[in-house]
N, C-alpha and C positions, 0 to 999 in steps of 0.2 A: 589053358587049353582053349583052342578055338572051336566053337560049335559048328557042325556042318549044317547045311540047309535042311536035311532030314531032321536033325535034332531040334532046330528052330521050329519047323512045322509041327513036330510032335508036341512041343511045349505050347505053341500057339493053339493047337487043337484042344489041348487039355484046358487051357484058359477059357476058350470059347464054350466048352462043355460046362465048366463051372459057372460061367456067366448065365448060360441058359437055365441051369438048375436054379440059380439064385433068382432069376427073373420069374420063373414059374412059381417058386415058393413065395416070393414077395406078392405076386398077383393074387395067389390063393389067400395069403394072410390079410391083404387089404380087403378082399371080398368078404372076409369074415369080420371085418371091422376092427382089425388089429393095427396099431400104429407102429410103423417101422422107425427105429431111431438111428441105426447105423448098419452098414454092410461092409464086411472085410473079405477081400478076395485073395489075400496073400497066403492062404493055407490050402491044404489038399481039399478040404471041404469048405465051401463058403460059410461064413459066420454072420448071422443076422441078429442084431439086437432089437428087441421090441419092448414096448411098454407092457406092464403086467397084463396078461390076457385074462379075459373073463371066461373064455372057453377055448381050449386048445385040444384038439383030438390027439390022443396018445398019452404015453407016460412021460414023466419028466424026472430028471435026476437033480437032487438038491446038493449044492456044495456050500459049506459054511466055512468061514475063515475070518481072521483078524488082519487088518491092514492098517498100519500106523495107529494101532490102538482102537480102531473102529471095527466093530463086528459087521461082516457083510454076509449076505446069503444070495446065491445065484441059482437059478433054475435053468436046466438045459434040457432040450428036447431035439429030436431030429425030424425033418420033413423033406421029402423029395431030394434026399442026399445032402441037405444043408443042416448045419447046426444052428438051432434057434436058442437064444438065451435072454434072460431078463432078471432084473434085481427083484428080490421078494420084498 
């Protein structure tokens, strides 16, 4: 299926909004002294990986699992419409 110009513009506008959310969130996190490790823009909400924070406003969700026999624990939080996560 070939996309129309309207569909392209809608998709481009969505990406621009995601980038603006991510930029605002990254700026806020950096001002709080938090180190940004990675940013993923390929999802509906931007995902920002950070080093373990000393102080992050809000609640976080902890997900525990085992990958290749290694136990991992990730913390997730949201801020300005972005998903923020870090390894515990």
